MMTF fields as JSON, N, C-alpha, C and O atoms, coordinates in Angstrom:
{
  "mmtfVersion": "1.0.0",
  "mmtfProducer": "UNKNOWN",
  "numBonds": 251,
  "numAtoms": 252,
  "numGroups": 63,
  "numChains": 1,
  "numModels": 1,
  "chainsPerModel": [1],
  "groupsPerChain": [63],
  "chainIdList": ["A"],
  "bondAtomList": [4, 2, 8, 6, 12, 10, 16, 14, 20, 18, 24, 22, 28, 26, 32, 30, 36, 34, 40, 38, 44, 42, 48, 46, 52, 50, 56, 54, 60, 58, 64, 62, 68, 66, 72, 70, 76, 74, 80, 78, 84, 82, 88, 86, 92, 90, 96, 94, 100, 98, 104, 102, 108, 106, 112, 110, 116, 114, 120, 118, 124, 122, 128, 126, 132, 130, 136, 134, 140, 138, 144, 142, 148, 146, 152, 150, 156, 154, 160, 158, 164, 162, 168, 166, 172, 170, 176, 174, 180, 178, 184, 182, 188, 186, 192, 190, 196, 194, 200, 198, 204, 202, 208, 206, 212, 210, 216, 214, 220, 218, 224, 222, 228, 226, 232, 230, 236, 234, 240, 238, 244, 242, 248, 246],
  "bondOrderList": [1, 1, 1, 1, 1, 1, 1, 1, 1, 1, 1, 1, 1, 1, 1, 1, 1, 1, 1, 1, 1, 1, 1, 1, 1, 1, 1, 1, 1, 1, 1, 1, 1, 1, 1, 1, 1, 1, 1, 1, 1, 1, 1, 1, 1, 1, 1, 1, 1, 1, 1, 1, 1, 1, 1, 1, 1, 1, 1, 1, 1, 1],
  "groupList": [{"groupName": "UNK", "atomNameList": ["N", "CA", "C", "O"], "elementList": ["N", "C", "C", "O"], "formalChargeList": [0, 0, 0, 0], "bondAtomList": [1, 0, 2, 1, 3, 2], "bondOrderList": [1, 1, 2], "singleLetterCode": "X", "chemCompType": "L-PEPTIDE LINKING"}],
  "groupTypeList": [0, 0, 0, 0, 0, 0, 0, 0, 0, 0, 0, 0, 0, 0, 0, 0, 0, 0, 0, 0, 0, 0, 0, 0, 0, 0, 0, 0, 0, 0, 0, 0, 0, 0, 0, 0, 0, 0, 0, 0, 0, 0, 0, 0, 0, 0, 0, 0, 0, 0, 0, 0, 0, 0, 0, 0, 0, 0, 0, 0, 0, 0, 0],
  "groupIdList": [1, 2, 3, 4, 5, 6, 7, 8, 9, 10, 11, 12, 13, 14, 15, 16, 17, 18, 19, 20, 21, 22, 23, 24, 25, 26, 27, 28, 29, 30, 31, 32, 33, 34, 35, 36, 37, 38, 39, 40, 41, 42, 43, 44, 45, 46, 47, 48, 49, 50, 51, 52, 53, 54, 55, 56, 57, 58, 59, 60, 61, 62, 63],
  "secStructList": [7, 7, 7, 7, 7, 2, 2, 2, 2, 2, 2, 2, 2, 2, 2, 2, 2, 2, 2, 2, 2, 2, 6, 6, 7, 7, 7, 7, 2, 2, 2, 2, 2, 2, 2, 2, 2, 2, 2, 6, 6, 1, 1, 7, 2, 2, 2, 2, 2, 2, 2, 2, 2, 2, 2, 2, 2, 2, 2, 2, 2, 2, 7],
  "xCoordList": [185.193, 183.793, 182.954, 183.178, 182.005, 181.108, 180.151, 179.579, 179.978, 179.041, 177.619, 177.283, 176.802, 175.42, 174.532, 174.846, 173.428, 172.452, 171.665, 171.684, 170.973, 170.146, 169.103, 168.838, 168.521, 167.505, 168.116, 167.506, 169.31, 169.985, 170.339, 170.218, 170.774, 171.112, 169.87, 169.9, 168.78, 167.522, 167.07, 166.642, 167.164, 166.759, 167.684, 167.225, 168.953, 169.915, 169.619, 169.64, 169.347, 169.019, 167.733, 167.648, 166.745, 165.494, 165.762, 165.192, 166.621, 166.962, 167.641, 167.342, 168.55, 169.247, 168.246, 168.278, 167.356, 166.345, 165.475, 165.184, 165.069, 164.221, 164.96, 164.395, 166.209, 167.013, 167.181, 167.049, 167.472, 167.637, 166.326, 166.324, 165.21, 163.899, 163.598, 163.019, 163.987, 163.788, 164.549, 164.089, 165.709, 166.532, 166.149, 166.816, 165.062, 164.583, 165.623, 165.791, 166.314, 167.297, 166.851, 166.121, 167.3, 166.961, 168.217, 169.33, 168.021, 169.116, 168.748, 167.608, 169.703, 169.379, 169.759, 170.386, 169.372, 169.598, 171.087, 171.486, 171.895, 173.341, 173.91, 174.718, 173.484, 173.957, 173.508, 174.262, 172.299, 171.792, 172.62, 172.987, 172.916, 173.728, 175.121, 175.64, 175.727, 177.048, 176.975, 177.853, 175.933, 175.747, 175.588, 176.169, 174.801, 174.603, 175.917, 176.244, 176.668, 177.957, 178.904, 179.601, 178.918, 179.782, 179.371, 180.214, 178.081, 177.593, 177.795, 177.894, 177.855, 178.117, 179.611, 180.005, 180.438, 181.885, 182.453, 183.574, 181.692, 182.133, 183.024, 183.822, 182.883, 183.744, 184.127, 183.449, 185.212, 185.653, 184.915, 184.275, 185.012, 184.396, 185.055, 184.386, 186.356, 187.069, 186.525, 186.317, 186.297, 185.75, 184.344, 184.01, 183.53, 182.166, 182.203, 181.472, 183.048, 183.164, 183.649, 183.13, 184.64, 185.16, 184.068, 183.931, 183.294, 182.241, 181.177, 180.745, 180.763, 179.745, 180.291, 179.573, 181.552, 182.18, 182.226, 181.938, 182.584, 182.608, 181.217, 181.071, 180.201, 178.826, 178.432, 177.849, 178.747, 178.404, 179.121, 178.521, 180.391, 181.148, 180.576, 180.51, 180.17, 179.611, 178.297, 178.007, 177.506, 176.244, 176.521, 175.802, 177.555, 177.9, 178.373, 178.079, 179.106, 179.6, 178.462, 178.573, 177.367, 176.22, 175.397, 174.595, 175.576, 174.762, 175.26, 174.683],
  "yCoordList": [170.518, 170.831, 169.612, 169.01, 169.26, 168.15, 168.549, 169.639, 167.671, 167.931, 167.807, 166.861, 168.768, 168.795, 167.978, 167.811, 167.48, 166.79, 167.832, 169.019, 167.371, 168.279, 168.976, 170.166, 168.236, 168.795, 169.867, 170.913, 169.614, 170.594, 171.852, 172.969, 171.658, 172.8, 173.628, 174.855, 172.953, 173.639, 174.448, 175.594, 173.858, 174.546, 175.726, 176.784, 175.555, 176.632, 177.816, 178.964, 177.548, 178.603, 179.318, 180.543, 178.567, 179.171, 180.093, 181.181, 179.662, 180.473, 181.778, 182.84, 181.692, 182.886, 183.84, 185.046, 183.294, 184.138, 184.851, 186.039, 184.128, 184.714, 185.815, 186.876, 185.569, 186.567, 187.823, 188.939, 187.64, 188.789, 189.543, 190.771, 188.814, 189.454, 190.36, 191.434, 189.931, 190.755, 192.072, 193.117, 192.004, 193.2, 193.942, 194.9, 193.493, 194.075, 193.959, 194.873, 192.821, 192.527, 191.277, 190.44, 191.17, 190.003, 189.223, 189.745, 187.982, 187.133, 186.705, 186.314, 186.776, 186.398, 184.95, 184.288, 184.475, 183.071, 182.728, 181.626, 183.664, 183.43, 183.206, 182.302, 184.034, 183.879, 182.548, 181.902, 182.143, 180.858, 179.713, 178.792, 179.766, 178.709, 178.651, 177.567, 179.817, 179.842, 179.256, 178.496, 179.612, 179.075, 177.571, 176.875, 177.073, 175.62, 174.916, 173.891, 175.467, 174.871, 174.844, 173.857, 175.945, 176.005, 174.961, 174.236, 174.888, 173.936, 172.486, 171.595, 172.252, 170.898, 170.596, 169.476, 171.591, 171.392, 171.464, 171.012, 172.033, 172.111, 173.32, 173.315, 174.359, 175.532, 175.954, 175.612, 176.692, 177.179, 178.472, 179.079, 178.877, 180.146, 181.299, 182.262, 181.202, 182.243, 182.359, 183.465, 181.22, 181.239, 181.831, 182.6, 181.479, 182.012, 183.527, 184.259, 183.991, 185.431, 186.16, 187.224, 185.598, 186.225, 186.317, 187.345, 185.248, 185.225, 186.274, 187.004, 186.348, 187.322, 188.745, 189.645, 188.951, 190.264, 190.707, 191.863, 189.801, 190.116, 190.51, 191.451, 189.791, 190.091, 191.496, 192.264, 191.825, 193.143, 194.236, 195.257, 194.03, 195.031, 195.225, 196.352, 194.153, 194.274, 195.043, 195.804, 194.864, 195.608, 197.085, 197.949, 197.38, 198.771, 199.499, 200.68, 198.797, 199.418, 199.763, 200.703, 199.003, 199.241, 200.426, 200.942, 200.872, 201.981, 203.306, 204.332],
  "zCoordList": [80.638, 80.797, 80.404, 79.353, 81.239, 80.959, 79.839, 79.866, 78.863, 77.787, 78.312, 79.024, 77.952, 78.412, 77.466, 76.288, 78.002, 77.167, 76.379, 76.705, 75.334, 74.541, 75.414, 75.243, 76.341, 77.226, 78.133, 78.353, 78.655, 79.505, 78.714, 79.217, 77.484, 76.626, 76.342, 76.431, 76.0, 75.728, 76.945, 76.806, 78.122, 79.347, 79.635, 80.067, 79.404, 79.624, 78.707, 79.151, 77.443, 76.479, 76.9, 76.811, 77.353, 77.827, 79.014, 79.1, 79.92, 81.089, 80.674, 81.22, 79.712, 79.228, 78.578, 78.827, 77.743, 77.088, 78.125, 77.988, 79.145, 80.192, 80.939, 81.206, 81.274, 81.984, 81.133, 81.634, 79.856, 78.969, 78.779, 78.688, 78.72, 78.566, 79.753, 79.588, 80.94, 82.132, 82.001, 82.461, 81.371, 81.157, 79.884, 79.495, 79.228, 77.974, 76.857, 76.049, 76.829, 75.796, 75.041, 75.572, 73.805, 72.992, 72.643, 72.708, 72.275, 71.801, 70.391, 70.137, 69.474, 68.102, 67.824, 68.651, 66.658, 66.3, 66.255, 66.631, 65.801, 65.743, 67.135, 67.346, 68.084, 69.459, 70.048, 70.776, 69.738, 70.231, 69.666, 70.395, 68.372, 67.746, 68.364, 68.632, 68.591, 69.228, 70.635, 71.043, 71.369, 72.717, 72.716, 73.548, 71.781, 71.672, 71.343, 71.94, 70.393, 70.018, 71.218, 71.45, 71.976, 73.156, 74.186, 74.714, 74.467, 75.472, 75.042, 75.885, 73.743, 73.227, 73.148, 72.824, 73.443, 73.396, 71.996, 71.762, 71.043, 69.655, 69.384, 68.447, 70.214, 70.121, 71.542, 72.511, 71.64, 72.947, 73.287, 72.429, 74.533, 74.931, 74.177, 73.802, 73.956, 73.218, 71.793, 71.293, 71.144, 69.787, 69.759, 68.858, 70.731, 70.799, 70.99, 70.324, 71.892, 72.15, 70.905, 70.569, 70.219, 68.994, 67.929, 67.266, 67.767, 66.761, 67.072, 66.181, 68.313, 68.72, 68.585, 68.15, 68.955, 68.828, 67.366, 67.059, 66.472, 65.043, 64.554, 63.773, 65.011, 64.623, 65.09, 64.325, 66.328, 66.873, 66.099, 65.761, 65.818, 65.066, 63.662, 63.171, 63.023, 61.666, 61.703, 60.78, 62.739, 62.88, 63.145, 62.643, 63.927, 64.235, 62.982, 62.8, 62.116, 60.893, 59.935, 59.147, 60.003, 59.128, 59.566, 58.787, 60.8, 61.325, 60.889, 61.248]
}
């Protein structure tokens, strides 16, 4: 995967936020950080998915 520039990453995150807003969904800071790390090649997609899944499960347990 080609590493994206900071500007490309910023634009990609903005696009995701806009798409989610249309669906009346939000993205939290943790998800944004994971997305940035993935786009920078610092973590794999599998690691990002695992991290987000753990976060969702921890929130479900608190309910």
